C-alpha positions as YAML, in Angstrom:
chain: A
units: angstrom
residues:
- id: 1
  name: GLN
  ca: [-67.96, -39.43, -13.22]
- id: 2
  name: VAL
  ca: [-68.40, -35.86, -12.08]
- id: 3
  name: GLN
  ca: [-65.49, -33.70, -11.00]
- id: 4
  name: LEU
  ca: [-65.68, -30.47, -9.06]
- id: 5
  name: VAL
  ca: [-62.55, -28.35, -9.03]
- id: 6
  name: GLU
  ca: [-62.38, -25.63, -6.39]
- id: 7
  name: SER
  ca: [-60.06, -22.67, -6.04]
- id: 8
  name: GLY
  ca: [-59.69, -19.49, -4.05]
- id: 9
  name: GLY
  ca: [-59.29, -20.44, -0.42]
- id: 10
  name: GLY
  ca: [-56.57, -19.03, 1.78]
- id: 11
  name: LEU
  ca: [-55.69, -16.84, 4.73]
- id: 12
  name: VAL
  ca: [-57.25, -13.42, 5.16]
- id: 13
  name: GLN
  ca: [-57.56, -10.93, 7.99]
- id: 14
  name: ALA
  ca: [-60.90, -10.20, 9.58]
- id: 15
  name: GLY
  ca: [-62.82, -7.73, 7.46]
- id: 16
  name: GLY
  ca: [-61.16, -8.93, 4.29]
- id: 17
  name: SER
  ca: [-62.54, -10.67, 1.22]
- id: 18
  name: LEU
  ca: [-62.08, -13.92, -0.64]
- id: 19
  name: ARG
  ca: [-63.58, -15.36, -3.78]
- id: 20
  name: LEU
  ca: [-64.10, -19.10, -4.15]
- id: 21
  name: SER
  ca: [-64.75, -20.69, -7.52]
- id: 22
  name: CYS
  ca: [-65.87, -24.16, -8.56]
- id: 23
  name: THR
  ca: [-66.11, -25.69, -12.00]
- id: 24
  name: ALA
  ca: [-67.91, -28.92, -12.70]
- id: 25
  name: SER
  ca: [-67.11, -31.36, -15.48]
- id: 26
  name: GLY
  ca: [-67.85, -34.92, -16.45]
- id: 27
  name: SER
  ca: [-71.09, -36.83, -16.92]
- id: 28
  name: LEU
  ca: [-73.56, -34.08, -16.19]
- id: 29
  name: PHE
  ca: [-77.11, -34.48, -17.42]
- id: 30
  name: SER
  ca: [-79.53, -32.29, -15.51]
- id: 31
  name: ILE
  ca: [-78.00, -30.08, -12.85]
- id: 32
  name: SER
  ca: [-80.59, -29.11, -10.24]
- id: 33
  name: GLY
  ca: [-78.29, -26.63, -8.56]
- id: 34
  name: MET
  ca: [-74.84, -25.77, -7.31]
- id: 35
  name: GLY
  ca: [-73.50, -24.14, -4.22]
- id: 36
  name: TRP
  ca: [-71.11, -24.11, -1.30]
- id: 37
  name: TYR
  ca: [-71.12, -25.76, 2.10]
- id: 38
  name: ARG
  ca: [-68.63, -25.47, 4.92]
- id: 39
  name: GLN
  ca: [-67.50, -27.71, 7.71]
- id: 40
  name: ALA
  ca: [-65.46, -27.29, 10.86]
- id: 41
  name: PRO
  ca: [-63.66, -30.22, 12.49]
- id: 42
  name: GLY
  ca: [-66.10, -32.38, 14.44]
- id: 43
  name: LYS
  ca: [-69.13, -30.50, 13.18]
- id: 44
  name: GLN
  ca: [-71.77, -31.14, 10.54]
- id: 45
  name: ARG
  ca: [-71.38, -29.75, 7.07]
- id: 46
  name: GLU
  ca: [-73.61, -26.70, 6.70]
- id: 47
  name: LEU
  ca: [-75.01, -24.81, 3.76]
- id: 48
  name: VAL
  ca: [-73.46, -21.46, 2.93]
- id: 49
  name: ALA
  ca: [-75.19, -20.63, -0.34]
- id: 50
  name: PHE
  ca: [-76.98, -22.49, -3.11]
- id: 51
  name: VAL
  ca: [-78.43, -21.58, -6.49]
- id: 52
  name: THR
  ca: [-81.06, -23.66, -8.26]
- id: 53
  name: ARG
  ca: [-81.32, -24.31, -11.97]
- id: 54
  name: ASP
  ca: [-83.94, -21.61, -12.32]
- id: 55
  name: GLY
  ca: [-81.79, -19.05, -10.55]
- id: 56
  name: ARG
  ca: [-83.20, -19.05, -7.04]
- id: 57
  name: THR
  ca: [-80.44, -18.39, -4.53]
- id: 58
  name: SER
  ca: [-80.49, -19.07, -0.81]
- id: 59
  name: TYR
  ca: [-77.98, -18.09, 1.86]
- id: 60
  name: ARG
  ca: [-77.22, -19.10, 5.38]
- id: 61
  name: ASP
  ca: [-78.49, -16.43, 7.78]
- id: 62
  name: SER
  ca: [-75.07, -15.78, 9.26]
- id: 63
  name: VAL
  ca: [-73.57, -14.86, 5.87]
- id: 64
  name: THR
  ca: [-76.51, -12.97, 4.34]
- id: 65
  name: GLY
  ca: [-75.38, -9.53, 3.22]
- id: 66
  name: ARG
  ca: [-71.72, -10.52, 3.22]
- id: 67
  name: VAL
  ca: [-71.72, -13.27, 0.63]
- id: 68
  name: THR
  ca: [-72.82, -13.39, -3.01]
- id: 69
  name: LEU
  ca: [-73.17, -16.55, -5.04]
- id: 70
  name: SER
  ca: [-73.08, -16.36, -8.80]
- id: 71
  name: ARG
  ca: [-73.35, -19.05, -11.45]
- id: 72
  name: VAL
  ca: [-72.33, -19.23, -15.07]
- id: 73
  name: ASN
  ca: [-74.57, -21.99, -16.39]
- id: 74
  name: ALA
  ca: [-72.83, -22.42, -19.69]
- id: 75
  name: GLU
  ca: [-69.57, -23.04, -17.88]
- id: 76
  name: ASN
  ca: [-71.00, -25.08, -14.97]
- id: 77
  name: THR
  ca: [-69.20, -22.71, -12.66]
- id: 78
  name: VAL
  ca: [-70.22, -21.10, -9.40]
- id: 79
  name: SER
  ca: [-68.35, -18.38, -7.56]
- id: 80
  name: LEU
  ca: [-68.76, -17.32, -3.97]
- id: 81
  name: GLN
  ca: [-67.70, -13.77, -3.19]
- id: 82
  name: MET
  ca: [-67.21, -13.38, 0.55]
- id: 83
  name: ASN
  ca: [-66.76, -9.95, 2.10]
- id: 84
  name: SER
  ca: [-66.39, -8.66, 5.66]
- id: 85
  name: LEU
  ca: [-65.05, -12.02, 6.70]
- id: 86
  name: LYS
  ca: [-65.03, -12.96, 10.37]
- id: 87
  name: PRO
  ca: [-62.94, -15.48, 12.31]
- id: 88
  name: ALA
  ca: [-66.17, -17.50, 12.66]
- id: 89
  name: ASP
  ca: [-66.09, -18.01, 8.88]
- id: 90
  name: THR
  ca: [-62.96, -20.12, 9.22]
- id: 91
  name: ASP
  ca: [-63.80, -23.55, 7.81]
- id: 92
  name: VAL
  ca: [-63.19, -25.93, 4.97]
- id: 93
  name: TYR
  ca: [-65.50, -24.92, 2.15]
- id: 94
  name: TYR
  ca: [-66.91, -27.57, -0.18]
- id: 95
  name: CYS
  ca: [-68.43, -27.08, -3.60]
- id: 96
  name: ASN
  ca: [-71.67, -28.98, -4.10]
- id: 97
  name: LEU
  ca: [-73.58, -30.00, -7.20]
- id: 98
  name: VAL
  ca: [-76.89, -31.82, -7.45]
- id: 99
  name: ASP
  ca: [-77.58, -33.74, -10.64]
- id: 100
  name: ARG
  ca: [-80.59, -36.03, -11.02]
- id: 101
  name: GLY
  ca: [-80.95, -36.16, -7.26]
- id: 102
  name: LYS
  ca: [-77.37, -37.18, -6.60]
- id: 103
  name: TYR
  ca: [-75.02, -35.00, -4.56]
- id: 104
  name: TYR
  ca: [-71.45, -34.43, -5.66]
- id: 105
  name: TRP
  ca: [-68.71, -32.76, -3.63]
- id: 106
  name: GLY
  ca: [-65.41, -31.10, -4.25]
- id: 107
  name: LYS
  ca: [-62.37, -31.91, -2.15]
- id: 108
  name: GLY
  ca: [-62.70, -28.73, -0.14]
- id: 109
  name: THR
  ca: [-60.71, -25.55, 0.18]
- id: 110
  name: LEU
  ca: [-59.58, -24.08, 3.49]
- id: 111
  name: VAL
  ca: [-60.59, -20.55, 4.41]
- id: 112
  name: THR
  ca: [-58.84, -19.11, 7.45]
- id: 113
  name: VAL
  ca: [-59.82, -15.71, 8.83]
- id: 114
  name: SER
  ca: [-57.41, -14.27, 11.37]
- id: 115
  name: SER
  ca: [-58.49, -11.80, 14.04]
...
């Protein structure tokens, strides 16, 4: 079993910042990468940021320049620093981990950005 524990969501005013963190534990063998997705009610889950095992990081176009993803490999932890938040960033954010081709998800943490 693999567990992903998320923290850091909450309510923030537009222009503010939040930091999301996720720590993985359990039967991990060969992590291909970790990252964050987000999902609004009735919509598909979409990638926010992802970092591969060799350190390549990708970001969704709409968050590029405002979001930084960092990973501490030894701790199986990723953090998502989000700045200059907009109401459009309001979503449930899910931590994601890929291990041996299998996708694992956290329970999600709500980010609400008020205008």
